[in-house]
C-alpha positions in Angstrom: -4.0 -21.3 14.7 -2.0 -18.7 13.2 -0.1 -16.6 16.1 0.7 -13.3 14.5 3.4 -11.0 16.5 2.7 -7.2 15.4 5.4 -4.6 15.9 4.1 -1.0 15.5 0.7 -1.2 16.9 -0.6 2.7 15.5 -3.8 3.1 13.1 -2.8 1.0 10.6 -1.3 -2.0 13.3 -4.9 -1.7 14.8 -6.4 -1.9 11.0 -4.8 -5.2 10.7 -5.6 -6.0 14.1 -9.6 -5.4 13.4 -9.3 -7.5 10.2 -7.4 -10.5 11.4 -10.2 -10.8 14.2 -12.5 -11.5 11.1 -10.7 -14.5 9.9 -10.8 -17.9 11.1 -7.7 -19.6 12.6 -5.8 -16.7 13.4 -4.9 -14.4 16.1 -2.7 -11.5 17.3 -1.0 -13.0 20.0 1.4 -10.3 20.7 2.1 -6.3 19.9 5.2 -4.4 20.5 5.2 -0.2 20.5 7.5 2.1 22.3 4.3 4.4 22.7 2.3 3.5 25.4 -1.1 5.0 24.4 -0.7 2.9 20.8 0.5 -0.4 22.7 -2.2 -0.3 25.1 -5.1 0.4 22.7 -4.1 -2.2 20.4 -3.5 -4.8 23.3 -6.9 -3.9 24.2 -8.5 -4.4 20.3 -6.8 -7.9 20.3 -6.1 -9.1 24.2 -2.5 -9.9 23.0 0.4 -9.2 25.4 2.1 -6.2 24.7 5.8 -5.2 24.9 7.3 -1.7 24.4 10.8 -3.3 23.0 10.1 -5.8 20.0 13.2 -7.5 21.0 11.4 -8.6 24.3 8.5 -10.1 21.9 10.7 -11.5 19.8 12.4 -13.6 22.8 9.0 -14.3 24.4 8.5 -16.7 21.1 4.4 -16.1 21.2 3.8 -15.8 17.9 4.1 -18.0 14.1 4.4 -15.1 12.0 5.7 -11.3 12.0 3.4 -8.4 10.8 5.4 -5.1 10.5 3.2 -1.8 10.6 5.8 0.8 12.2 6.8 3.7 10.8 8.2 3.9 7.4 11.6 4.5 8.2 12.3 1.3 10.8 11.1 -1.2 8.1 14.4 -2.1 6.6 16.0 -2.4 9.9 13.1 -4.5 11.7 12.8 -6.5 8.5 16.7 -7.1 8.9 16.5 -8.2 12.4 13.6 -10.6 11.6 15.5 -12.3 8.6 17.4 -14.2 11.4 14.3 -16.1 12.2 12.6 -19.0 10.4 9.1 -17.4 10.3 6.9 -15.8 7.6 6.8 -11.8 7.3 4.3 -9.8 6.3 5.7 -6.2 6.1 3.6 -3.0 5.8 4.1 -0.8 2.4 6.8 0.6 1.6 9.2 -2.0 2.1 11.7 0.7 2.7 12.2 4.4 2.4 14.9 4.0 -0.4 15.6 2.2 -2.9 19.3 1.5 -1.2 17.7 -0.4 1.8 15.3 -2.7 -0.8 18.2 -3.4 -2.3 19.7 -4.6 0.8 17.0 -6.3 1.8 16.8 -8.6 -1.4 20.3 -9.3 -1.2 20.3 -10.7 2.5 16.9 -12.4 1.7 18.6 -14.7 -0.3 18.5 -18.3 0.3 15.7 -17.5 3.1 12.9 -20.1 3.1 10.3 -18.5 5.1 8.2 -16.1 3.1 8.2 -12.5 2.9 5.4 -10.5 1.6 5.2 -6.6 0.9 1.6 -5.2 2.0 0.0 -3.9 -0.9 -3.2 -3.9 0.1 -5.0 -2.1 -3.0 -4.2 -5.2 -5.2 -6.7 -6.8 -2.8 -9.6 -4.4 -2.8 -12.9 -6.2 -4.7 -13.1 -3.3 -7.7 -9.6 -3.7 -8.3 -9.7 -7.3 -8.3 -12.8 -6.8 -10.9 -10.2 -4.8 -12.7 -7.5 -7.2 -12.6 -9.8 -9.8 -14.3 -11.0 -7.7 -17.0 -7.6 -7.1 -17.9 -6.6 -10.9 -17.8 -9.9 -11.4 -20.2 -10.2 -10.7 -24.0 -12.7 -8.0 -24.0 -10.3 -5.1 -23.7 -7.4 -6.4 -25.5 -3.9 -5.5 -24.5 -3.7 -2.7 -22.1 -1.8 0.6 -23.3 -2.8 2.9 -20.7 -3.5 2.9 -17.0 -4.7 6.2 -15.6 -5.4 6.6 -11.8 -7.0 9.4 -9.8 -6.7 9.7 -5.9 -8.3 12.8 -4.6 -8.6 12.5 -0.6 -7.8 14.2 2.6 -4.6 15.3 4.2 -2.2 13.0 5.8 -3.8 12.0 9.5 -1.9 12.7 12.7 0.5 10.4 13.4 2.9 9.7 16.8 5.7 11.9 16.9 4.3 13.4 13.2 6.7 10.9 11.9 5.0 11.1 8.3 5.3 14.7 8.0 8.7 14.6 6.9 10.3 12.9 3.7 13.0 11.8 5.6 10.8 9.3 7.8 8.3 8.6 5.0 10.3 8.5 1.9 8.0 11.3 0.9 4.5 11.4 -0.6 5.1 9.7 -3.7 6.6 6.6 -2.2 4.9 6.3 1.4 1.2 7.1 -0.2 1.9 6.3 -4.2 3.7 2.9 -4.0 0.3 1.6 -4.1 -0.3 3.0 -7.5 3.2 2.2 -8.9 2.5 -1.3 -8.0 -0.8 -1.6 -9.4 0.3 0.0 -13.0 3.3 -2.6 -13.3 0.9 -5.5 -12.1 -1.9 -4.3 -14.8 0.7 -3.5 -17.3 2.7 -6.8 -17.2 6.1 -4.5 -17.2 8.6 -3.1 -15.7 8.9 1.1 -15.4 11.8 2.8 -17.6 11.1 6.7 -17.2 9.0 9.0 -14.2 8.1 12.4 -14.7 6.5 14.4 -12.4 5.0 17.6 -11.3 4.4 18.4 -8.0 4.1 20.8 -4.8 3.3 21.4 -1.4 0.7 23.9 -1.5 -2.0 24.1 0.6 -1.7 20.9 3.6 0.6 21.5 6.7 2.1 24.9 5.6 1.4 26.7 9.1 2.5 23.5 11.4 5.7 23.6 13.0 6.6 20.5 14.7 10.3 19.7 16.9 11.9 18.3 13.6 10.9 21.3 11.7 8.9 22.4 8.9 6.9 19.8 7.2 7.9 18.9 3.5 5.5 16.2 2.1 4.0 17.1 -1.5 0.2 17.4 -1.3 -0.5 16.9 -5.0 1.0 16.0 -8.0 1.0 14.6 -11.7 3.3 11.6 -12.5 3.6 10.1 -16.0 5.6 6.6 -15.9 6.7 4.8 -19.2 6.8 1.2 -19.0 9.1 -0.7 -21.0 6.6 -2.8 -23.1 5.1 0.7 -24.7 2.6 1.3 -22.3 2.3 4.2 -19.8 0.6 5.2 -16.9 -0.7 8.3 -14.9 -1.1 9.5 -11.6 -3.3 12.4 -10.4 -3.1 12.8 -6.7 -4.4 15.6 -4.7 -4.3 15.3 -0.4 -6.7 18.3 -0.4 -9.7 17.0 -1.8 -12.0 16.1 1.4 -15.8 15.2 0.2 -14.9 13.5 -3.7 -17.5 11.5 -4.0 -14.7 8.7 -5.0 -11.3 8.4 -3.4 -9.8 6.9 -6.2 -10.6 5.9 -9.7 -8.2 3.4 -11.6 -9.1 3.3 -15.5 -6.8 0.9 -18.0 -7.6 1.2 -21.7 -6.9 -1.2 -24.4 -7.9 -1.3 -28.3 -11.1 -2.6 -27.4 -12.4 -1.1 -24.1 -12.2 1.1 -21.4 -12.6 -0.5 -17.9 -12.3 1.6 -14.6 -12.9 1.2 -11.0 -14.5 3.7 -8.5 -13.7 3.7 -5.3 -15.2 5.6 -2.6 -13.4 6.4 0.9 -13.5 5.5 4.5 -16.8 5.3 5.7 -15.6 7.0 8.7 -14.8 10.2 6.6 -17.9 10.2 4.6 -20.6 13.3 5.6 -22.7 10.7 6.8 -20.7 7.8 8.4 -22.0 5.7 6.3 -20.0 3.0 4.0 -20.3 2.5 0.1 -20.1 0.4 -2.4 -17.5 -0.1 -5.3 -18.5 0.9 -8.8 -16.8 -0.6 -12.2 -17.5 0.5 -15.9 -16.4 -0.9 -19.0 -16.7 1.3 -21.8 -17.0 -0.8 -25.0 -15.5 0.7 -28.4 -17.5 -0.8 -31.0 -20.9 -0.3 -29.3 -19.9 3.0 -28.0 -21.9 2.1 -24.5 -20.8 1.4 -21.2 -21.9 -1.3 -18.8 -21.9 -0.4 -15.3 -21.8 -3.0 -12.1 -21.6 -2.8 -8.4 -18.6 -4.2 -6.7 -19.8 -5.9 -3.2 -17.8 -5.6 -0.6 -19.2 -7.2 3.0 -20.0 -4.1 5.5 -17.9 -5.7 7.9 -15.0 -5.5 6.0 -15.9 -1.8 5.1 -16.1 -0.6 8.7 -12.9 -2.9 9.7 -10.5 -0.6 7.9 -9.7 1.9 5.4 -8.7 0.2 2.4 -12.5 -1.3 1.3 -11.8 -4.6 2.8 -8.4 -5.4 0.8 -6.8 -5.6 4.3 -9.0 -8.8 5.1 -8.9 -10.2 1.8 -4.5 -10.0 2.0 -4.2 -11.6 5.4 -6.7 -14.6 3.7 -4.2 -15.1 1.0 -1.0 -14.4 3.4 -2.4 -17.1 6.0 -3.1 -20.0 2.9 0.5 -19.4 2.2 1.5 -19.6 5.6 -1.0 -22.9 6.6 0.0 -24.8 2.9 3.6 -23.7 2.7 3.1 -24.3 -0.9 4.0 -21.1 -3.7 5.4 -17.9 -3.4 4.3 -14.4 -1.7 2.3 -12.8 -4.2 3.2 -9.6 -3.7 7.1 -9.9 -3.2 10.4 -8.2 -2.2 11.1 -7.6 -5.7 7.5 -6.1 -5.9 8.5 -3.6 -2.7 11.3 -2.7 -4.2 10.1 -1.5 -7.7 7.4 0.5 -6.0 9.8 2.4 -4.4 11.8 3.1 -7.0 9.1 4.6 -8.9 8.3 6.7 -5.8 11.9 8.0 -5.1 12.3 8.3 -8.8 9.1 10.6 -9.0 10.4 12.9 -6.0 13.6 13.7 -7.7 11.8 14.5 -10.9 9.5 16.7 -9.2 12.5 18.7 -7.2 14.4 18.9 -10.4 12.1 19.4 -13.0 13.5 16.7 -15.2 12.6 13.2 -16.3 14.1 10.2 -14.5 15.5 7.6 -17.1 16.0 4.4 -15.0 17.5 2.4 -17.7 20.2 5.2 -18.1 21.1 4.2 -14.3 21.5 0.3 -15.1 18.0 -0.3 -13.5 
């Protein structure tokens, strides 16, 4: 039995709890969160022992692995604290809110034996796994372009409204979109060299006021990323597009074919409250035709979280690594760093109006 210690028991922490409960041989034995309501809710879901202070949870020695799902700006400090333990760590995205903090973590983790895995759930969505399979095959040819569209609902309310401010999230293009930079890099098998973004704060949260000030998070953007191998990616993001039939689509185009994964939003936000299956389309250039597939995800997994079953599949892979002690994390600290790097550059580009040349900065 793998016993998880959860640090951060809010909305995403509770999604992790529901998915861990579906695993064989895993349980959440301890949760830590300073917010009493979230702490009680998570303890009620899991039957775990609850702590207000993570230090008390660590000292109690009730867990075999640590899972960090606290607000973004706390990730770096918590990871630094847990590096002193000899236990595996799964840290939610983004790894940190700045590349400087990511580099510090990379340096401090050198030589550590116990694995650190960055939670990039989107990699493990069944339609994205199907897309990765297609890219690895021969039908498409070497991929040249990745196009990602996410049209969805605004950011949800969080405890103390922490997700309304760039200072705490890293900005929308870090907080939300680190998933997409990670997918681009994975699909194209290359590192980014240049980032250009056009973005704005046009619709969401404009009339909201908090003790921390006026929300400043981006709610729509176009971002273009150039890669070292000559390929490129593009993101079309809209955070005020409730009701879109597909929340995300991820398309990869090669010389022979174009493959696209279509992913619905969470069932709880659907008009009828019912989960829907994803779809996958292959457009074959020579035949001038397309082949459409339904990508099945068990309904229990669609209901357990907002990420189309990926949280469950990610935990399966993480637990396999912990049990066997063999191999490396599939999503490394380096992967986490690159995803923050592109998001940070995109935020800077959106503010300045200039493309950000990563190579010129020695990256």
